[in-house]
C-alpha positions, 0 to 999 in steps of 0.5 A: 561082616568078617570073622576074626580068628586071632587067638586070645580070649579066655572063658570061663562059663558057670551054669546053674540052678539056683534054690528057688528061695535063696535066689535073692541072696545069690543075687547080692552076693553075685552083685556085690560080692562076687563079680567085683572080686573076680573082675579085680584079678589081674586079667580079667576083662568082663564078668556078666551074669544072665537068667534063664528067659524062661523066669525059672531060677537058671543062670549062665554067669560067665568072665572074660580073659585076656587068655586061657592062662588066666583062669589057670594063674597063681592069682585065680587059683588063690581066690578058688581056694580061699572062697569067702564066707559068703561065697561058702554059703552061696555055693551050697544052693547052686544045683545042676552046676556046670563050669567049663573053660574055654578058648575062643576060636572065632567071632563075628560082629561088635559087643559096642559099649553096653553089654548085650540085653540077651543071649543064646548059648548053645553047646555041643560036638562037632565030628573030627574035621568040621570045625573050619566049616563053623569058623568060616560060613557057619558063624558068618551066617549067624551074623546076619541075622536081625539083631544080633551084636555078635556071635563067638565061638569057643572050644573047651580047655579040658585040662584047665576045666579039670583043675580040683579046687575048694570052691568045686568041692563045695558047689560039686560040679565040674566040666560040661560033656560037650567041647565047643560053645557059641554065645549069640548076643542078641538086641531083641528078645530072642522069640523074635529072631529068625533061628541063627541056627537055621540059618547056620545050617544052610551052609554048614552040614556037619552035624552037631552032636549032644546039643543045648541050647539055652536063651537068656536075659542080662543080670549084670555086667561089669567089664575093667575100666580098661576094656571097652 
């Protein structure tokens, strides 16, 4: 399994708890208005939402774009600074929100035609100079784990992540503290997989700091027709 390190792809990833009594309304808003609106912005490729495996009202929402610059474009900023009434309502029910913008560093595997039913997301920091270890042998080891479709390593873009918008004023959150994110897309429930992080550690000695790990199952995915 080869590792791709070509530049490109931007990512907006948003983690949040939702008020339990608002979850259904939140899902209706996100499915019926927010994802279609965002994916319709030029440069957007796909939007997905995943829910925590624990079934807690905790969600991971993300949008992939042609490049990180799309996430600072005039069209995207216009949407962020003119939220609809439904968006204004929904954002008041977000709790502990974290929203970060990333650039892709590397990927192994193939997403396939359908969105992965499960994702393991790890946010972490790395010692200076150790990034190359993770782009190489560690990514290869993760990609070889049974049930893994694709693994992608991302690095946060602090400048774009910190842009102030009208939507951000409503939900009150900001970017995460960690500089790196890996999303491991899986065909099997994570509890049935060998630990991909342990497999990676066998070939990479650089420690990860401030690590947060969560596993999620897919609720919705919406892709632009031109992107497979």
